[in-house]
Every structure is written in C-alpha cells, then in structure tokens.
N, C-alpha and C positions, 0 to 999 in steps of 0.2 A: 864060769869061764872068764877069762879076762881077755880083753880086746886092747891090744896095743897096736897103734897105728900112726901114720904120718902119710902128708901128701905132699907132691911136688907137682905145681900149678903149671898152667899154660906150657903144655907138651905137645910134642908132634906125635898123635897116637901111632902112626906107622914106625917112625923111627923108633919109638920105644917098644913097640913090638918085636922089633927086630934086634934090639939090644938084649931084650928079653930072652928070646930064641937063642940067641948068641952065647949067652950066660947059662945056658941050658935049661931055662923055664918051658914047660908045657902048656900049651894053651888048653884051657879047660872048656871054655864056652865062650858065645858073642850073642848077646840078646838083649831086649829091653827090659828093664826094670821099671816096675810101676810101683810106687807106696805112696802108702797112706798113715800119717800119723795121727794119732787119737790123744784127747786128753781130756779131764772132767773139766765143767764150765768153769770152774774157781781157777782153773789153770795150775794145778797144784803139782803136776807132774813136771811141766815144764820149768815152774819156780823153782824147782828142787834138781833141776838137771837130770831128770828123766824122760825114759822114750818108751812109748807102746806103739809099735808099728806091725804093720802087716803089707807084705810086700809081693809080688808075682815077680819069678826069674822066668821069662822065656813064657811059655804057654801054659804048662803045666804045673811048677815048682811053686807052692805058697808056702811063705814062711811068718812065722809069728814070734816077734821079738821084744824083749825087753831089755834098755838098756840104762845103766846108771854112772854118773861121772864118778871117778874118782880121782884121777890127777891130771895134770899137763903141763908142760913147760913148752916153750916157743917151737919145738919140733916134734913131739911125742905127745899123745895123747893116751890114757888110758881108761877103761871103763869095764865095769862089771856087765857082762853079755849072756842071757838067757835066748836060747834061740832054739824053734822046733818047727818041722813041718805041719801043716792042717792040709785036710782034704779039700776045703771048699772057701775060697775068700768071701764069696757073698754071705754065707753062713757065719764064719767067723766075725766078719763086721757085723753082722744082726746082734751077736752075743756081747760084743763091746757097745754098742749102741743101746742096747737093752739095759746095760750096767750103767747108763746115764753118761758114757763119754760122747765124746764129739769129734768130728775129723776136725784137724787143725794145720793139716798141710796136705797136699796131692801134689806128686813130683813122679818125672818120667825122665829116665836117664837111659842111653844106651853104654852098655858094659862089656868090655872083654876082660875074661878073667885068665889068669895064668898064676903056675904055681909051682914052686921049687922047693923040694923038701917039704919044712913046715911053714913056708912063707910063701902069703898069697898077695897077688898084685892084682887090682883091679884097674883098669884104663875106663875112666868114667866121664862122659862127655852129656852133660845137660844141654837143652835147646839154646840158651840164650848167653852162656859163657864158654871159654876155650877148654879144651878137655884136660883133665889132671890125673895124677897115678896117685894111686894110695897101695901104699905098701903095709900088709900086717903079718906078724910074726913075735917072736921074742924082740927085745931092744937091742942086744948084740947082733941078731940076725938081721934086724933093720938096717942097721948102720952098716954093715957089709953090703949090704943090697944095694943101698945107696953109692957107696962108693964102687963098687962094681959096674953101675949104671952110668957113672962117669959125673955123679953129682956129689955134692959136699952137703952136709947137714946145715950150711946157712941157706941151701936152696931148698929148703923144708919147711911145713908149717904143722903145727897139731890142729887147724882149725877145722869144724865140722862144716859139713856141705851147706848148712843154712848160712853161716859166717862168711864162706866162700862166696856165695851169691849175692850176699849183701856187699862184699868187699868190691864186687862188680857192679855194683848198683843195681841188682837183679831181684826179682820176688822171691823171697825164700820160701814162701807160703805154697807157692803154685808156679810146675815147669811143666808143659806140656808140648810134646810136636806136632 
C-alpha cells in the first residue's frame, strides 16, 4: 500500500474538528497513541529512510508497521506502508529485540481520527508542540480536502513527525505525557 499524506501545522483542534464535521467527515476515535520505533544497531533502517514501528491505538489495538520512503515534495509525502495488527505488544517487541533490533524512539500523542470517503484525517497532539492535522488519501482527494477546510497548499508540509518535532526544538526520540 502507498501512504500519501501531508500535514497542516499549528492548528486549533476544536475548530478543525468542527470544520471536518461540517464537510461531512465522521469521527472514528479519540485515543492515546503509544509508539516505539526500532532499528538495528548500525542504524541501517533509518539511514535508508525505512521505519519499523509498534504502536497502540487506545487500549487494545496493536499495529505493527513497516514504512519505506518513496518520494516527497514540499507538501505531500509518499511512502510504501505495510501494516497489520498483532495480538500482544510485549511479545511482538520481544521478537524484534531477539532479532537484534533496539528501540530508537518512544513517543506518545493524543489522536482524534476522522474519515470522509477514502480520506483519513488525524488531529495529532504531542505533549511538547502545538497540534497538527494529517490528511491521508489520494493526491487529488488530499488537495480537495485542504481547500474544503479553508487552507491552501502553501499551508501544508510533507515533513514526518520527527522533523516537525525538531523544527519546534523538541526531542524527536522521546515524547511522553
């Protein structure tokens, strides 16, 4: 699967949620996300712009994800993404550690998820920076949704969470409420 997305930084979560509802988006969930990213001791995944991640969405759902950078311009990023759910975070982590990987990032964020057709919207809030909106879908649908929410493409960025955290002068490797 290809993940195509962008972010709109420094948003007012309540105002964005209201705009999303106004354009017909449905709220899917409101939960805490806890994620750990893993790499080999030589850093080969990060060096080649790949990600291995375990994360919880709320109390029960555990996702295991692989991502690989494909392309990005100033506004939209595209990555290969393979994701599945696993039954147990701790045992999945034990497998990764047994394979010689180590934890390179631990982050928590509050997330409110919406969807409209095939477009997904995530209002993300890390503990140390202002909230931002992530829009994921096809390139054309994303551009339409940016406009429908009252923004222009000049208001968007293709940066990943670690880059956004760095831009705010915050630690991209550790975020905890």
